[in-house]
Backbone bond lengths (Angstrom), bond angles and torsions (degrees), N, CA, C in turn:
res aa  C-N    CA-C-N  psi(-1)  N-CA   C-N-CA  omega(-1)  CA-C   N-CA-C  phi
1 M - - - 1.443 - - 1.526 109.69 -
2 E 1.322 116.56 -40.76 1.465 119.99 -177.68 1.525 111.19 -60.54
3 N 1.339 117.53 -41.50 1.463 120.43 179.03 1.518 111.56 -62.84
4 L 1.342 116.27 -42.09 1.461 119.60 179.22 1.521 110.93 -63.80
5 L 1.324 117.18 -43.87 1.467 120.52 179.40 1.521 110.92 -64.87
6 D 1.339 116.68 -39.54 1.466 119.88 176.79 1.520 110.80 -61.95
7 E 1.324 117.34 -42.91 1.458 121.48 179.33 1.522 111.70 -62.61
8 Q 1.316 117.54 -31.17 1.449 121.75 -179.05 1.528 112.02 -86.72
9 G 1.320 118.25 1.24 1.455 121.69 174.52 1.519 114.90 86.96
10 F 1.318 118.67 18.94 1.457 120.43 179.15 1.519 109.40 -72.90
11 Q 1.324 116.71 135.55 1.451 122.21 171.26 1.518 105.99 -92.73
12 Q 1.326 116.21 120.38 1.457 118.70 -178.48 1.512 110.72 -151.43
13 T 1.310 115.18 169.31 1.457 121.47 178.52 1.515 110.49 -103.91
14 G 1.303 117.70 23.22 1.454 121.59 -179.82 1.511 113.35 98.92
15 V 1.333 117.70 -2.72 1.452 121.17 -177.67 1.525 109.23 -136.53
16 C 1.295 115.78 133.73 1.468 121.30 173.53 1.527 106.05 -101.85
17 N 1.334 117.28 85.48 1.462 120.38 -170.85 1.527 114.52 -114.79
18 T 1.308 118.30 12.93 1.462 119.76 174.72 1.517 108.97 -111.54
19 D 1.315 116.53 154.71 1.462 120.10 177.98 1.525 110.78 -60.22
20 E 1.322 117.25 -35.92 1.467 120.72 -179.73 1.522 111.04 -62.03
21 C 1.324 116.83 -42.32 1.463 121.25 179.16 1.527 110.52 -66.45
22 V 1.328 116.92 -42.35 1.463 121.30 179.50 1.531 110.20 -63.56
23 I 1.326 116.89 -41.36 1.468 121.07 178.51 1.524 110.24 -64.31
24 A 1.331 117.14 -44.30 1.467 120.80 179.06 1.528 110.67 -61.42
25 A 1.334 117.06 -41.57 1.467 120.52 177.71 1.526 109.93 -63.78
26 G 1.322 117.35 -40.76 1.467 121.16 177.69 1.519 112.03 -62.46
27 Q 1.326 116.67 -37.68 1.468 120.33 177.70 1.527 110.79 -66.27
28 I 1.331 116.82 -40.90 1.463 120.79 178.62 1.521 110.55 -63.36
29 W 1.322 116.60 -43.17 1.455 121.33 -176.48 1.521 112.91 -82.35
30 G 1.337 117.64 -7.72 1.459 120.76 179.56 1.519 113.74 77.06
31 G 1.319 116.92 23.23 1.460 120.48 179.93 1.516 111.79 -84.31
32 S 1.323 116.30 153.59 1.458 120.19 175.84 1.520 111.91 -95.07
33 R 1.339 116.42 -25.77 1.461 121.82 178.50 1.521 108.85 -139.81
34 M 1.325 114.77 147.26 1.465 121.04 177.47 1.531 108.37 -130.11
35 I 1.311 115.19 151.68 1.461 121.77 175.30 1.529 107.24 -108.80
36 A 1.320 116.15 131.70 1.465 121.91 178.16 1.516 107.87 -135.18
37 G 1.315 115.71 160.39 1.446 117.53 178.01 1.508 113.07 175.92
38 S 1.319 113.89 -173.13 1.453 121.42 -179.96 1.520 109.15 -149.24
39 V 1.324 114.98 161.54 1.458 121.73 179.05 1.517 108.24 -128.42
40 G 1.312 115.72 135.33 1.457 120.96 176.15 1.516 110.34 -133.89
41 K 1.317 116.63 160.68 1.460 121.19 179.87 1.517 109.57 -137.15
42 V 1.331 115.42 131.95 1.457 122.43 173.51 1.518 106.73 -129.84
43 G 1.306 115.93 114.58 1.463 119.70 -175.78 1.517 110.01 63.19
44 K 1.339 116.18 -123.91 1.459 120.99 179.01 1.523 112.34 -98.33
45 L 1.327 117.33 0.24 1.460 120.78 -178.86 1.518 111.49 -98.87
46 F 1.318 115.38 140.01 1.454 122.92 174.02 1.517 108.37 -106.28
47 A 1.316 117.09 144.80 1.465 122.57 172.51 1.520 107.27 -123.68
48 I 1.320 115.92 129.71 1.458 120.82 179.43 1.523 107.70 -118.90
49 N 1.312 115.59 126.93 1.461 121.96 176.99 1.531 106.57 -106.34
50 V 1.327 117.66 115.00 1.464 121.62 -177.73 1.522 108.60 -124.44
51 R 1.358 115.57 132.24 1.464 120.87 178.76 1.526 109.87 -127.29
52 M 1.334 116.24 138.28 1.458 121.77 170.90 1.524 106.43 -102.41
53 I 1.345 116.25 119.70 1.461 121.85 -172.81 1.524 109.48 -114.04
54 E 1.331 116.67 131.47 1.458 121.57 174.09 1.522 107.96 -79.43
55 V 1.325 116.70 119.84 1.465 121.46 -172.94 1.530 111.41 -64.10
56 A 1.321 118.51 -42.11 1.464 121.52 -174.70 1.527 113.10 -64.49
57 T 1.331 117.26 -35.29 1.463 120.46 -174.55 1.522 113.70 -111.22
58 G 1.336 116.95 -18.88 1.459 120.65 -174.67 1.509 112.97 78.96
59 R 1.318 116.93 4.91 1.462 121.94 -177.89 1.523 110.29 -74.65
60 I 1.322 116.62 137.60 1.454 121.49 175.13 1.525 107.20 -81.80
61 L 1.328 115.63 113.23 1.457 121.04 -177.27 1.518 111.74 -78.85
62 K 1.309 116.30 -34.65 1.453 120.39 -179.46 1.518 108.60 -157.36
63 A 1.320 116.42 144.85 1.460 121.90 176.23 1.520 108.55 -140.77
64 V 1.307 116.04 135.83 1.457 121.26 174.96 1.523 107.92 -133.32
65 T 1.342 115.16 146.08 1.459 121.05 178.87 1.526 108.95 -138.40
66 P 1.329 116.45 72.91 1.462 118.18 178.77 1.521 111.57 -77.19
67 Q 1.333 115.61 155.08 1.460 122.09 174.75 1.517 107.59 -127.28
68 S 1.317 117.13 134.44 1.457 120.83 -177.41 1.518 109.38 -169.68
69 D 1.345 114.53 174.37 1.452 117.32 166.54 1.526 106.69 -74.57
70 C 1.298 118.16 175.96 1.467 120.07 -172.16 1.519 112.99 -63.21
71 F 1.324 120.04 -20.32 1.460 121.76 -178.29 1.530 113.01 -88.04
72 G 1.313 117.12 -9.58 1.457 120.40 -176.25 1.515 114.61 -83.93
73 F 1.318 118.46 0.75 1.461 121.43 -174.81 1.521 113.51 -100.45
74 R 1.290 117.90 10.56 1.466 120.33 -177.83 1.518 112.42 -60.90
75 S 1.322 118.81 -29.11 1.460 121.96 -177.96 1.521 112.85 -92.06
76 L 1.337 118.92 2.46 1.463 122.63 -176.64 1.529 112.81 -55.50
77 P 1.348 120.59 -45.25 1.469 118.61 178.24 1.519 113.06 -57.55
78 F 1.309 117.75 -32.71 1.459 120.84 179.41 1.522 111.48 -73.47
79 K 1.334 116.72 -32.55 1.457 120.54 179.87 1.515 111.64 -69.34
80 I 1.317 118.08 -41.29 1.474 120.47 -178.72 1.520 110.54 -79.93
81 G 1.331 118.10 -28.22 1.462 121.27 -176.59 1.508 114.93 -84.76
82 S 1.310 118.81 -14.19 1.469 120.08 -177.00 1.508 112.26 -93.40
């Protein structure tokens, strides 16, 4: 992804972590929706923030932020996809 963004002239610090950057990447790739997110850890718990973004409008179609140990995220694809 970094090579593609570099080729398209994106100025970045190695991470495309804003919705604007994700939307721009989706426009370049011709996608209608993009998934973006982040992962954090506090103690033994992980928190994952996942957003499904509509490229044409920038609207967040769905967002989930589950917290669990590393084994509790097996159903995450179903949560964002439903």
